[in-house]
py3Dmol code that shows the C-alpha trace and the ligand (Angstrom):
import py3Dmol

protein = """\
ATOM      1  CA  MET A   1       0.010   0.002   0.003  1.00  0.00           C
ATOM      2  CA  ALA A   2       1.238   3.480  -0.810  1.00  0.00           C
ATOM      3  CA  THR A   3       2.368   5.523   2.153  1.00  0.00           C
ATOM      4  CA  VAL A   4       0.060   8.377   3.179  1.00  0.00           C
ATOM      5  CA  SER A   5       1.880  11.685   3.701  1.00  0.00           C
ATOM      6  CA  PRO A   6       1.309  13.892   6.759  1.00  0.00           C
ATOM      7  CA  ALA A   7      -0.676  16.352   4.639  1.00  0.00           C
ATOM      8  CA  GLU A   8      -2.886  13.637   3.177  1.00  0.00           C
ATOM      9  CA  ARG A   9      -3.449  12.164   6.639  1.00  0.00           C
ATOM     10  CA  LEU A  10      -4.561  15.600   7.833  1.00  0.00           C
ATOM     11  CA  LEU A  11      -7.146  15.882   4.975  1.00  0.00           C
ATOM     12  CA  VAL A  12      -8.453  12.396   5.807  1.00  0.00           C
ATOM     13  CA  GLU A  13      -8.723  13.269   9.505  1.00  0.00           C
ATOM     14  CA  LEU A  14     -10.688  16.419   8.577  1.00  0.00           C
ATOM     15  CA  GLY A  15     -12.960  14.441   6.293  1.00  0.00           C
ATOM     16  CA  ILE A  16     -11.955  16.426   3.190  1.00  0.00           C
ATOM     17  CA  LYS A  17     -12.611  14.427   0.004  1.00  0.00           C
ATOM     18  CA  ASP A  18     -13.028  16.978  -2.765  1.00  0.00           C
ATOM     19  CA  PRO A  19     -10.490  19.548  -4.026  1.00  0.00           C
ATOM     20  CA  ARG A  20     -13.143  22.291  -3.689  1.00  0.00           C
ATOM     21  CA  ASP A  21     -13.252  21.634   0.017  1.00  0.00           C
ATOM     22  CA  ILE A  22      -9.532  22.211   0.571  1.00  0.00           C
ATOM     23  CA  ASP A  23     -10.124  25.433   2.510  1.00  0.00           C
ATOM     24  CA  LEU A  24      -6.630  26.361   3.720  1.00  0.00           C
ATOM     25  CA  GLU A  25      -7.677  28.960   6.224  1.00  0.00           C
ATOM     26  CA  ALA A  26     -10.011  26.444   7.891  1.00  0.00           C
ATOM     27  CA  ILE A  27      -7.298  23.731   7.756  1.00  0.00           C
ATOM     28  CA  ALA A  28      -4.759  26.135   9.288  1.00  0.00           C
ATOM     29  CA  PHE A  29      -7.294  27.150  11.966  1.00  0.00           C
ATOM     30  CA  SER A  30      -7.932  23.471  12.834  1.00  0.00           C
ATOM     31  CA  GLN A  31      -4.208  23.192  13.627  1.00  0.00           C
ATOM     32  CA  GLY A  32      -4.110  26.444  15.733  1.00  0.00           C
ATOM     33  CA  ALA A  33      -2.739  28.699  12.977  1.00  0.00           C
ATOM     34  CA  TYR A  34      -4.430  31.940  11.876  1.00  0.00           C
ATOM     35  CA  VAL A  35      -3.956  33.309   8.383  1.00  0.00           C
ATOM     36  CA  LYS A  36      -3.576  37.051   7.770  1.00  0.00           C
ATOM     37  CA  TYR A  37      -3.035  38.869   4.491  1.00  0.00           C
ATOM     38  CA  ARG A  38      -0.824  41.929   4.198  1.00  0.00           C
ATOM     39  CA  PRO A  39       1.435  43.459   1.503  1.00  0.00           C
ATOM     40  CA  MET A  40       4.983  42.262   1.760  1.00  0.00           C
ATOM     41  CA  ASP A  41       8.234  43.181   0.259  1.00  0.00           C
ATOM     42  CA  ARG A  42      10.835  40.533  -0.693  1.00  0.00           C
ATOM     43  CA  CYS A  43       8.862  37.894   1.194  1.00  0.00           C
ATOM     44  CA  GLU A  44       5.907  35.632   0.298  1.00  0.00           C
ATOM     45  CA  ALA A  45       4.866  34.446   3.724  1.00  0.00           C
ATOM     46  CA  THR A  46       5.973  34.234   7.316  1.00  0.00           C
ATOM     47  CA  ILE A  47       4.981  32.164  10.325  1.00  0.00           C
ATOM     48  CA  VAL A  48       5.378  33.200  13.967  1.00  0.00           C
ATOM     49  CA  GLY A  49       4.238  30.873  16.710  1.00  0.00           C
ATOM     50  CA  ASN A  50       4.614  29.497  20.187  1.00  0.00           C
ATOM     51  CA  ASP A  51       3.857  25.923  21.284  1.00  0.00           C
ATOM     52  CA  ARG A  52       0.182  26.055  20.484  1.00  0.00           C
ATOM     53  CA  LEU A  53      -0.675  29.026  18.312  1.00  0.00           C
ATOM     54  CA  ALA A  54       0.718  30.557  15.172  1.00  0.00           C
ATOM     55  CA  ILE A  55       0.085  33.449  12.884  1.00  0.00           C
ATOM     56  CA  ILE A  56       0.703  32.866   9.164  1.00  0.00           C
ATOM     57  CA  ALA A  57       1.058  36.107   7.241  1.00  0.00           C
ATOM     58  CA  VAL A  58       0.750  35.951   3.449  1.00  0.00           C
ATOM     59  CA  ASN A  59       1.598  38.518   0.810  1.00  0.00           C
ATOM     60  CA  SER A  60      -1.704  40.085  -0.238  1.00  0.00           C
ATOM     61  CA  LEU A  61      -0.025  41.352  -3.437  1.00  0.00           C
ATOM     62  CA  SER A  62       0.519  37.796  -4.792  1.00  0.00           C
ATOM     63  CA  ILE A  63      -1.958  35.991  -7.049  1.00  0.00           C
ATOM     64  CA  PRO A  64      -4.461  33.672  -5.289  1.00  0.00           C
ATOM     65  CA  LYS A  65      -2.916  30.391  -6.435  1.00  0.00           C
ATOM     66  CA  ARG A  66       0.469  31.598  -5.143  1.00  0.00           C
ATOM     67  CA  GLN A  67      -1.113  32.611  -1.843  1.00  0.00           C
ATOM     68  CA  ARG A  68      -2.653  29.166  -1.490  1.00  0.00           C
ATOM     69  CA  PHE A  69       0.643  27.422  -2.053  1.00  0.00           C
ATOM     70  CA  SER A  70       2.285  29.792   0.442  1.00  0.00           C
ATOM     71  CA  ILE A  71      -0.324  29.116   3.122  1.00  0.00           C
ATOM     72  CA  ALA A  72      -0.007  25.366   2.559  1.00  0.00           C
ATOM     73  CA  HIS A  73       3.799  25.687   2.741  1.00  0.00           C
ATOM     74  CA  GLU A  74       3.559  27.589   6.065  1.00  0.00           C
ATOM     75  CA  ILE A  75       1.098  25.012   7.480  1.00  0.00           C
ATOM     76  CA  GLY A  76       3.832  22.481   6.598  1.00  0.00           C
ATOM     77  CA  HIS A  77       6.401  24.476   8.589  1.00  0.00           C
ATOM     78  CA  TRP A  78       3.956  24.680  11.485  1.00  0.00           C
ATOM     79  CA  LEU A  79       3.429  20.969  11.611  1.00  0.00           C
ATOM     80  CA  LEU A  80       6.943  19.882  10.742  1.00  0.00           C
ATOM     81  CA  HIS A  81       9.253  22.616  12.105  1.00  0.00           C
ATOM     82  CA  ARG A  82       7.452  24.093  15.095  1.00  0.00           C
ATOM     83  CA  ASN A  83       9.039  26.761  17.267  1.00  0.00           C
ATOM     84  CA  LYS A  84      10.970  28.327  14.449  1.00  0.00           C
ATOM     85  CA  LEU A  85      10.425  31.792  13.152  1.00  0.00           C
ATOM     86  CA  LEU A  86      10.562  31.582   9.396  1.00  0.00           C
ATOM     87  CA  PHE A  87      10.488  34.200   6.633  1.00  0.00           C
ATOM     88  CA  CYS A  88       9.954  32.421   3.387  1.00  0.00           C
ATOM     89  CA  THR A  89      10.981  34.266   0.185  1.00  0.00           C
ATOM     90  CA  SER A  90       9.545  33.621  -3.259  1.00  0.00           C
ATOM     91  CA  LYS A  91      12.554  31.397  -3.970  1.00  0.00           C
ATOM     92  CA  ASP A  92      11.886  29.302  -0.846  1.00  0.00           C
ATOM     93  CA  ILE A  93       8.255  28.691  -1.601  1.00  0.00           C
ATOM     94  CA  GLY A  94       7.710  26.452  -4.592  1.00  0.00           C
ATOM     95  CA  GLY A  95      11.434  26.252  -5.333  1.00  0.00           C
ATOM     96  CA  PHE A  96      11.359  22.471  -4.709  1.00  0.00           C
ATOM     97  CA  ALA A  97      14.998  22.453  -3.578  1.00  0.00           C
ATOM     98  CA  ARG A  98      16.953  19.325  -4.594  1.00  0.00           C
ATOM     99  CA  ASN A  99      17.833  18.257  -1.055  1.00  0.00           C
ATOM    100  CA  ALA A 100      14.900  16.366   0.447  1.00  0.00           C
ATOM    101  CA  MET A 101      16.120  17.226   3.974  1.00  0.00           C
ATOM    102  CA  ASP A 102      15.944  20.983   3.308  1.00  0.00           C
ATOM    103  CA  PRO A 103      13.106  22.424   5.517  1.00  0.00           C
ATOM    104  CA  GLU A 104      11.952  24.579   2.550  1.00  0.00           C
ATOM    105  CA  ARG A 105      11.757  21.491   0.356  1.00  0.00           C
ATOM    106  CA  GLN A 106       9.877  19.610   3.093  1.00  0.00           C
ATOM    107  CA  ALA A 107       7.362  22.474   3.389  1.00  0.00           C
ATOM    108  CA  ASP A 108       6.974  22.471  -0.413  1.00  0.00           C
ATOM    109  CA  ASP A 109       6.379  18.746  -0.465  1.00  0.00           C
ATOM    110  CA  PHE A 110       3.795  19.168   2.310  1.00  0.00           C
ATOM    111  CA  ALA A 111       2.080  21.954   0.332  1.00  0.00           C
ATOM    112  CA  SER A 112       2.032  19.849  -2.791  1.00  0.00           C
ATOM    113  CA  ASP A 113       0.409  16.942  -0.914  1.00  0.00           C
ATOM    114  CA  LEU A 114      -2.120  19.273   0.781  1.00  0.00           C
ATOM    115  CA  LEU A 115      -3.164  21.053  -2.401  1.00  0.00           C
ATOM    116  CA  LEU A 116      -2.925  18.071  -4.780  1.00  0.00           C
ATOM    117  CA  PRO A 117      -3.407  15.003  -2.605  1.00  0.00           C
ATOM    118  CA  THR A 118      -2.717  11.788  -4.453  1.00  0.00           C
ATOM    119  CA  PHE A 119      -6.078  10.200  -3.452  1.00  0.00           C
ATOM    120  CA  MET A 120      -7.908  13.028  -5.245  1.00  0.00           C
ATOM    121  CA  PHE A 121      -5.316  13.654  -8.014  1.00  0.00           C
ATOM    122  CA  LYS A 122      -5.134  10.071  -9.349  1.00  0.00           C
ATOM    123  CA  PRO A 123      -8.856   9.892 -10.174  1.00  0.00           C
ATOM    124  CA  ALA A 124      -8.690  13.378 -11.802  1.00  0.00           C
ATOM    125  CA  ILE A 125      -5.926  12.383 -14.233  1.00  0.00           C
ATOM    126  CA  ARG A 126      -7.317   8.982 -15.120  1.00  0.00           C
ATOM    127  CA  ARG A 127      -9.324  10.400 -18.048  1.00  0.00           C
ATOM    128  CA  ILE A 128      -6.434  12.366 -19.551  1.00  0.00           C
ATOM    129  CA  ARG A 129      -4.863  10.636 -22.591  1.00  0.00           C
ATOM    130  CA  SER A 130      -1.908  12.910 -23.257  1.00  0.00           C
ATOM    131  CA  LEU A 131      -0.754  15.900 -21.353  1.00  0.00           C
ATOM    132  CA  SER A 132      -1.427  19.183 -23.123  1.00  0.00           C
ATOM    133  CA  LEU A 133      -1.148  22.629 -21.543  1.00  0.00           C
ATOM    134  CA  GLN A 134      -4.985  22.803 -21.706  1.00  0.00           C
ATOM    135  CA  ALA A 135      -5.260  19.563 -19.714  1.00  0.00           C
ATOM    136  CA  LEU A 136      -2.742  20.934 -17.234  1.00  0.00           C
ATOM    137  CA  ASP A 137      -4.736  24.188 -16.889  1.00  0.00           C
ATOM    138  CA  ASP A 138      -7.968  22.213 -16.257  1.00  0.00           C
ATOM    139  CA  LEU A 139      -6.253  20.332 -13.410  1.00  0.00           C
ATOM    140  CA  SER A 140      -4.628  23.512 -12.142  1.00  0.00           C
ATOM    141  CA  GLY A 141      -8.147  25.076 -12.031  1.00  0.00           C
ATOM    142  CA  THR A 142      -9.762  22.142 -10.262  1.00  0.00           C
ATOM    143  CA  PHE A 143      -7.090  22.115  -7.530  1.00  0.00           C
ATOM    144  CA  GLU A 144      -6.470  25.837  -7.476  1.00  0.00           C
ATOM    145  CA  ALA A 145      -2.733  25.208  -7.695  1.00  0.00           C
ATOM    146  CA  SER A 146      -0.176  26.784 -10.041  1.00  0.00           C
ATOM    147  CA  ARG A 147       0.767  25.132 -13.332  1.00  0.00           C
ATOM    148  CA  THR A 148       4.220  24.436 -11.944  1.00  0.00           C
ATOM    149  CA  ALA A 149       2.986  22.693  -8.770  1.00  0.00           C
ATOM    150  CA  THR A 150       0.334  20.815 -10.736  1.00  0.00           C
ATOM    151  CA  LEU A 151       2.803  19.723 -13.419  1.00  0.00           C
ATOM    152  CA  LEU A 152       5.205  18.384 -10.844  1.00  0.00           C
ATOM    153  CA  LYS A 153       2.430  16.299  -9.410  1.00  0.00           C
ATOM    154  CA  VAL A 154       1.551  15.038 -12.821  1.00  0.00           C
ATOM    155  CA  VAL A 155       5.193  14.009 -13.522  1.00  0.00           C
ATOM    156  CA  LYS A 156       5.364  12.240 -10.163  1.00  0.00           C
ATOM    157  CA  SER A 157       2.193  10.306 -10.978  1.00  0.00           C
ATOM    158  CA  ASN A 158       4.351   8.447 -13.600  1.00  0.00           C
ATOM    159  CA  ARG A 159       1.367   8.221 -15.926  1.00  0.00           C
ATOM    160  CA  PHE A 160       2.705  10.077 -18.912  1.00  0.00           C
ATOM    161  CA  PRO A 161       6.041   9.758 -20.776  1.00  0.00           C
ATOM    162  CA  ILE A 162       7.143  13.296 -19.880  1.00  0.00           C
ATOM    163  CA  VAL A 163      10.050  15.250 -18.487  1.00  0.00           C
ATOM    164  CA  MET A 164       9.490  18.544 -16.722  1.00  0.00           C
ATOM    165  CA  VAL A 165      12.395  20.946 -17.316  1.00  0.00           C
ATOM    166  CA  ARG A 166      12.883  24.157 -15.369  1.00  0.00           C
ATOM    167  CA  ASP A 167      15.158  26.898 -16.809  1.00  0.00           C
ATOM    168  CA  GLY A 168      16.074  30.244 -15.359  1.00  0.00           C
ATOM    169  CA  LEU A 169      18.198  33.078 -16.699  1.00  0.00           C
ATOM    170  CA  ASP A 170      21.175  31.600 -14.836  1.00  0.00           C
ATOM    171  CA  GLY A 171      20.752  28.238 -16.574  1.00  0.00           C
ATOM    172  CA  ARG A 172      19.068  24.920 -16.181  1.00  0.00           C
ATOM    173  CA  ARG A 173      17.635  24.704 -12.639  1.00  0.00           C
ATOM    174  CA  TRP A 174      16.394  21.099 -12.580  1.00  0.00           C
ATOM    175  CA  PHE A 175      14.344  18.537 -14.402  1.00  0.00           C
ATOM    176  CA  TRP A 176      12.122  15.718 -13.281  1.00  0.00           C
ATOM    177  CA  SER A 177      11.508  12.608 -15.371  1.00  0.00           C
ATOM    178  CA  SER A 178       8.458  10.388 -15.127  1.00  0.00           C
ATOM    179  CA  LYS A 179       9.511   6.882 -14.182  1.00  0.00           C
ATOM    180  CA  VAL A 180       7.968   5.536 -17.465  1.00  0.00           C
ATOM    181  CA  VAL A 181      10.646   7.419 -19.454  1.00  0.00           C
ATOM    182  CA  SER A 182      13.579   5.038 -19.843  1.00  0.00           C
ATOM    183  CA  ALA A 183      16.956   5.958 -18.341  1.00  0.00           C
ATOM    184  CA  ARG A 184      18.647   6.360 -21.770  1.00  0.00           C
ATOM    185  CA  TRP A 185      16.785   9.654 -22.139  1.00  0.00           C
ATOM    186  CA  ARG A 186      19.499  11.677 -20.472  1.00  0.00           C
ATOM    187  CA  ILE A 187      18.543  15.378 -20.317  1.00  0.00           C
ATOM    188  CA  ARG A 188      21.020  18.071 -21.439  1.00  0.00           C
ATOM    189  CA  ASN A 189      22.326  20.320 -18.668  1.00  0.00           C
ATOM    190  CA  ASP A 190      21.919  23.486 -20.735  1.00  0.00           C
ATOM    191  CA  ILE A 191      19.103  25.100 -22.564  1.00  0.00           C
ATOM    192  CA  ASP A 192      19.331  24.949 -26.391  1.00  0.00           C
ATOM    193  CA  PRO A 193      19.811  28.605 -27.509  1.00  0.00           C
ATOM    194  CA  GLU A 194      17.765  27.821 -30.620  1.00  0.00           C
ATOM    195  CA  SER A 195      14.766  26.522 -28.729  1.00  0.00           C
ATOM    196  CA  PHE A 196      11.433  28.305 -28.305  1.00  0.00           C
ATOM    197  CA  ALA A 197      11.954  27.855 -24.537  1.00  0.00           C
ATOM    198  CA  TYR A 198      15.105  29.964 -24.759  1.00  0.00           C
ATOM    199  CA  GLU A 199      13.312  32.654 -26.670  1.00  0.00           C
ATOM    200  CA  LEU A 200      10.465  32.650 -24.213  1.00  0.00           C
ATOM    201  CA  LEU A 201      12.867  32.872 -21.245  1.00  0.00           C
ATOM    202  CA  HIS A 202      14.621  35.914 -22.740  1.00  0.00           C
ATOM    203  CA  SER A 203      11.482  37.631 -23.912  1.00  0.00           C
ATOM    204  CA  GLY A 204      10.595  38.666 -20.326  1.00  0.00           C
ATOM    205  CA  GLY A 205       7.013  37.753 -21.163  1.00  0.00           C
ATOM    206  CA  THR A 206       4.491  35.612 -19.329  1.00  0.00           C
ATOM    207  CA  GLY A 207       3.082  33.543 -22.151  1.00  0.00           C
ATOM    208  CA  SER A 208       3.446  30.023 -23.393  1.00  0.00           C
ATOM    209  CA  THR A 209       4.479  28.332 -26.651  1.00  0.00           C
ATOM    210  CA  ALA A 210       2.333  26.140 -28.874  1.00  0.00           C
ATOM    211  CA  ALA A 211       3.053  22.418 -28.612  1.00  0.00           C
ATOM    212  CA  ARG A 212       5.327  21.204 -31.402  1.00  0.00           C
ATOM    213  CA  LYS A 213       7.652  18.409 -32.378  1.00  0.00           C
ATOM    214  CA  VAL A 214      11.417  18.975 -32.311  1.00  0.00           C
ATOM    215  CA  GLY A 215      14.548  16.876 -32.689  1.00  0.00           C
ATOM    216  CA  ALA A 216      15.246  15.099 -29.397  1.00  0.00           C
ATOM    217  CA  ASP A 217      18.747  16.587 -29.323  1.00  0.00           C
ATOM    218  CA  ALA A 218      17.225  19.950 -28.363  1.00  0.00           C
ATOM    219  CA  TRP A 219      16.580  18.442 -24.896  1.00  0.00           C
ATOM    220  CA  PHE A 220      18.563  15.202 -24.586  1.00  0.00           C
ATOM    221  CA  GLU A 221      22.036  13.917 -25.060  1.00  0.00           C
ATOM    222  CA  PHE A 222      22.599  10.319 -25.958  1.00  0.00           C
ATOM    223  CA  ARG A 223      23.873   8.440 -28.968  1.00  0.00           C
ATOM    224  CA  GLY A 224      21.365   8.637 -31.806  1.00  0.00           C
ATOM    225  CA  CYS A 225      19.035  11.081 -30.146  1.00  0.00           C
ATOM    226  CA  ALA A 226      19.195  13.451 -33.222  1.00  0.00           C
ATOM    227  CA  ASP A 227      17.254  10.773 -35.079  1.00  0.00           C
ATOM    228  CA  GLU A 228      14.309  10.883 -32.644  1.00  0.00           C
ATOM    229  CA  GLU A 229      11.565  13.436 -32.121  1.00  0.00           C
ATOM    230  CA  VAL A 230       9.944  14.724 -28.957  1.00  0.00           C
ATOM    231  CA  ARG A 231       7.037  17.053 -28.281  1.00  0.00           C
ATOM    232  CA  GLU A 232       7.715  20.295 -26.347  1.00  0.00           C
ATOM    233  CA  GLN A 233       5.527  22.951 -24.830  1.00  0.00           C
ATOM    234  CA  SER A 234       6.810  25.745 -22.577  1.00  0.00           C
ATOM    235  CA  PHE A 235       5.284  28.315 -20.212  1.00  0.00           C
ATOM    236  CA  VAL A 236       6.547  30.975 -17.883  1.00  0.00           C
ATOM    237  CA  SER A 237       6.129  30.213 -14.178  1.00  0.00           C
ATOM    238  CA  VAL A 238       5.120  32.676 -11.471  1.00  0.00           C
ATOM    239  CA  LEU A 239       8.801  32.901 -10.572  1.00  0.00           C
ATOM    240  CA  GLY A 240       9.629  34.062 -14.115  1.00  0.00           C
ATOM    241  CA  GLU A 241      11.325  30.774 -15.018  1.00  0.00           C
ATOM    242  CA  VAL A 242      10.462  28.759 -18.099  1.00  0.00           C
ATOM    243  CA  ILE A 243       8.972  25.356 -17.558  1.00  0.00           C
ATOM    244  CA  THR A 244       8.922  22.911 -20.443  1.00  0.00           C
ATOM    245  CA  ILE A 245       6.855  19.733 -20.765  1.00  0.00           C
ATOM    246  CA  VAL A 246       8.881  17.357 -22.987  1.00  0.00           C
ATOM    247  CA  THR A 247       6.992  14.319 -24.150  1.00  0.00           C
ATOM    248  CA  VAL A 248       9.061  11.398 -25.364  1.00  0.00           C
ATOM    249  CA  PRO A 249       7.763   8.881 -27.920  1.00  0.00           C
ATOM    250  CA  GLU A 250       6.182   5.612 -26.755  1.00  0.00           C
ATOM    251  CA  SER A 251       9.383   3.819 -27.883  1.00  0.00           C
ATOM    252  CA  GLY A 252      11.221   5.835 -25.219  1.00  0.00           C
ATOM    253  CA  THR A 253       9.322   4.342 -22.319  1.00  0.00           C
ATOM    254  CA  GLY A 254       9.662   1.200 -20.340  1.00  0.00           C
TER     255      GLY A 254
END
"""
ligand_1 = """\
1
ZN
Zn 9.397 28.173 4.040
"""
view = py3Dmol.view(width=600, height=400)
view.addModel(protein, "pdb")
view.setStyle({"model": 0}, {"cartoon": {"style": "trace"}})
view.addModel(ligand_1, "xyz")
view.setStyle({"model": 1}, {"stick": {}})
view.zoomTo()
view.show()
């Protein structure tokens, strides 16, 4: 049986079964944390607490999906890292740091499980045949989570042959491969300067690209990859990075 994460256990305890019922202020309140909104500079959210009570402050200038992720992230700190005063910057929240022991990463993982719990998410993706940006947006709307957070959950579901690649102006941040993509699909550690993703990254815009087929060597490096094609579609995240969904052919799975 799959292990149930602390966030999912909390939802079960509270009897929450539908994404529309994931009311974060009510969930925080049930754990002794009050949520307040105020404009903030250089910070997305903070949590101040003693043994029993905490105040979570969230940046009122951020977009609602971002605020939700931030509240969920702070509830994670409250339950996992109590008695610490934390100021979480926009890089801390939703940065999904590589090190699983990093408290910011743990709070991000908690937020992901609280907003997109597996027991609600799996049934929601069952009907999707291939992952388009439209399908991602539908899911992101259902769960009121950002495209980035939703996509990461989709990749981790290992249902589609996709790799999620995250690029910033300082280079390739990280990528995450679905387990159905075979290990020979080794991702490049730089962004192809001729790619649409590169253009989007340097445009300073907030849009997305149309899905299209490209030579696999734009994203991967292995012998013979120039002879294969992959599908790519990119969008700009709330952090201003470019996230690309790379879909490999069926022959690339297993
Ligand atoms: Zn944090």
